[in-house]
N, C-alpha and C positions, 0 to 999 in steps of 0.2 A: 473785245476779249472778255472772256468770262472768267469766274473764279477758278475754272478748272486749271487753268494755266499756273496757278499760284505755287503748287507744290509738284515740281516735274521730278522729282526723287521718289522712291517707294517709300510709304508709310513704314517706320519702323517698327519692329515686335517687342520692343524691350519692356514696354510698360514703365517706362520712365516716371519718376515722381519729380515734379518741380514744385517749388516754393516760389510763389510770384508775389513780390512786393509790388504793392500799387494796383493789386488785382480789380479794384473797384474803380479806377479811374478811366478816363476816356480811352487811352490806349490800352490800358490794363483790361477791359473788358473785351476787346478785340484779341487781345493776347490770349488771354483765357480759353475763348472760343477755338483760336487756331490750335493751341497746344492739346486741348482735349481731342479735336478733329483729326492732329496727327498720331492719336494713340496714347496720348501723355496722360497722367494723373495730375491735377492741378491742386495745389493748396495755397488759397488765398490768404496773405499776410497783410494786415492793414489795421487801423485803429478802431474803425467802425464797425457796427453790426453787420453780419452778412460774411466775414472773414473768418475762416478756418481757424487761422491764429491770430490774436489780437494783441497787438503790440505797436507802439510809438518807435521808429528806427533812431530816434533821438535819445532814447531811454536804453542804453546799451543792458543793464542788468535786468530790467523789464523783459527785454527782447530775448535774452538768453534764457530767463524762466520760462517765456511762453514757447520756446522750442524745445524746452528740455524733454528728452524721450521722442521726440519725431525724427523721422528719417525723409531725407530728399537727397534725390540723385543732382540735381541741378536747383541753383538759385538764380532769380532774375531780379533784378535791380529795375523797377520801372515806377517807382514812388516818386511823386511830384506834391509839391504844397500849392500848386496854381490851381485855382478853381475857374479862373477865366484868363485870357491872353493878357500877359503882362504889357503894362503901358509905360510906367516909371521904372528906373533902376531899383527903387526900393522893393517893388514887386518881385523881385528876384531873390530877396534875402533869405526866404526860409527854404525855396528849393536849392540856393546855394548851400545852405548847412546840409541838406539831405544829401547832396553830392558829394560832401567832405566827411563830416562826422557820420552822417547816414550811412555811408558807404563802408566805412571803418566797422561800424558797428554789424553790418549786414555781413560782411565777411566772417567776422567772427561767429555770426550765427550759422553761415553756412558752414564752417569747420564743426560746430557743434552738431550740425544734423547729418553730417558725414558726405557732404556734396563734394563732388568730383569736379563740378563745373560751375562757373559763376558767371552770369550775362549781364552786361550793363547797357542801359538804354542812355546811348548820347545822342549829341545832334551836330549837324554840320557847321553850326556856329562856333564850334570849337577851333574852326580854321581861322576864325577872327571876324571883326566886323569891319567893313570898308570895301574897296573897290579893287577885286582881284583880278580883273580884266575877264578874258575869254578863255583862259588855259583852265581846264578841269582840275580841281585838288584831287590827288590821289593819296591812299593810305600811306605809302612807303615815301613818297617824293617830297610832301609837304608838313611841315612842322604843326603839329596840332596843340591847342593852347597858348599861342604866342602871347607875349605881353600886352595888356591891354592899353589903348592908346590914352586912357583917362582910369581915374581910379575906380569909377563906377564899372565901366567895363573889364577892368582887371579883375574886379570881384566875381564877375560872372564867368569869366574865362578861367580863372583859378578853380572854380567849383568843377567845370567841366573837364579842366586838366588833371585835377587832384583825383577825380573819379575814374578818370580812364588809367592813370597812373597806378593807382591802388589796385585796379581790377586786373591790370595786364601784368603786373610783377607781383601779383598774391603768392606767398609761398606754399606749395602743398595745393594748389587748386589751379585748374585750368580757366584763366580769363579771357572773355572775349567781349568785344565793343561794338556795337551797332550804332554808327553816326547817320541818324534820320535827317530827311528833309523836313521841312514844315508839313505837318500833319493837316488833313482835310479828310472829310467823308462823313458817313453816318455815326452820329455821337459827338462830331466836332464841327460840323459846318452849320449845325442848326442855331447854333449862337450867333453866327455870322448872319444868317438869314433874318434872323429877328432884327437885327440892327439894320439891315438894308430895307425891311418893311418899314421900319420908324424914319427911315433915312436919316440914320444917327451915326452912320460910319463913313465920314469923308475919305477921298485917298489922295494921293500926290501922284504928279507925273513920273514915270519909271525912268523916262531918258535913257533907255536901253540897259538899265540894271534888272538882272534876273536873280533869280532864287530856285534851290532845289526844293520839290514838293514830293509828297508821297501820299497815297491814299491808305488810310488806316488799316483796312484788310490787308493789303499788299505789305505794310510795314509789320503786321502780326505775322504774316506768312513768312517773312525772314527771320523772325525770332524762332518760330518753329524749326525752320530749317537748321539754324544755328544750334540748336540743342543738339543735334547729331552729327552735323557736319562741319561746324565752325573749327578753325585751326586754333589751338591754345596759343594765346598771346597775340592774337590777330583782332585787328579792328576792320570793320567793313563800312564803305558808304552806302547806304540803303536809300535811293530816290528814284524817281521816274525818268524818263527819258527827254522831258521837254520841260527845262528850266524858264519859270515864268516871273515876271514882277510882280510886286505885291500888289499894286494897284490894278494890273492886268489880272490877276488872280480873282480879286474883288469883282471888278466889273465883269469878268466872266461868270462867276456864280450869279450875280444880278441877272445876266442874259439868260442862263440855263434855266433859271427858276422864275421866269418872267417877272421880276421885280423891277423896283425903280433904279434908273441908273445911277450910282453914288456921286455926290458933289465931289469936285475937285479942288483941293487947296494947295497952295506952295508948299515946298517941303520945310521951309524955315517956320511956318505955322505949327509945325509939330514939335519943335524944340521943347517946349515946357512938358513933353512928354519924352523923357530921355531915351528910354529903351526903343520905343518905337521909332523915334528919330535915328536911332544908330541902325536898326532893321531897314528902315526905308532907304539910307544911304549904302547899304550893303549890295555888291554885285559879286555874285558866288555861284560856280559851278562845279560839280563833283563828277568823278569818273566811278562807275559802280561795276566795272568789269571785273573785279576781284569778287564781289559777291555772286555773279553769274558763275564764274570758275569754279570756286570753292566751296560755295553753299548750294549752287544749283538754282540760285534765286534770279527771276526775272519778273518785273511787275506786270499783274494782269491789265493794269490800267497804265498804258504808256504815257499818257498826259493827264492834266487836271481837267481838261475838257472831257475826255472820255469818261473819266471817274465820276464828275459830277454830272454828266448826262445820265449815267447809270444809276446814281443816287436818286436822281429826279425821277425816273421812271418808276424806281421801287417805292418812291414816297407817295406818288399819284399815279397809279397805272390808270392809264386812258385818258388823263388830264393833261399830261405833259408832253403829249406828242408834237405839238407845235414848237415847245421849247427844245427838244430834242432834236427834231429836225432843222430848226435853226443853228442849233450846235452843229450838226454834223456837216451842214452846208458850209458854214463859217469855217470848219476846221481844215476844209481843203485851201482856204486862202490864208490861215492864220493859225498853223499849228506851232509855231515858235514864235516868242515874244522878240 
């Protein structure tokens, strides 16, 4: 499938201005492109050079000064403190703060700029860490942000829980949350490729456990649709149609790009990496019917196999034909973990 299938609804003609916090991040760059392509004007908000509005979400007063005199119709919270995938629970600390205090401050900024809508980047791990069986989690039928099974997991879940609660119950503003699966694709998968080249990324047996995934461009397309079509007060699951175990995803990436197959270790060997250990022990599926119905969103890439094959073709035109052919053939016999 192609990118043409990402936006089934007509492009809006409103010329909406979107203040995008986290615009220079991995997802933020995709989001900025998708919003611009949908006809919106994007104001990038962040600490570094290259942002239209330079401010730290942790500093409320400085943030409000930075947006003084600005106008935006929609504010998007896609800011993260992660520069690489988290390994230990401590790696989540700064991002947890952005999800709590940062969200409060950004909501104040949203009111300052006269925004009517606030969209939060959330994630499927807000449903919890653990084995949830084969039944997909739904937005209405499953509690979001349940108590963590350890103090460390509770800190992460509290961040996700608080970010959504603040967003969806904000006074005087339409709040929407997008619960994304694990990201992969251009801008994100390259770090994985480098580790695979160095054989520095071992995996563990999935033993039937699967996780939701979504290609970055597809995720950004959902955000662009939510600007105009999201229902106030609603959260949406955003993931492809083929959940895949973490180990299977890494092995698939190596296969598609023709890289060495990763080493396999027992899951207990990952215990020193507390956050990774929790993720590897999670079995989670999500239902995305609501996003299809209300946003008109359907992923261009129904599986990570499709998305990675497309990425490989774009990265090395003419070179990855054998990898793509192998991927297509294997997809017929292993489209689901």
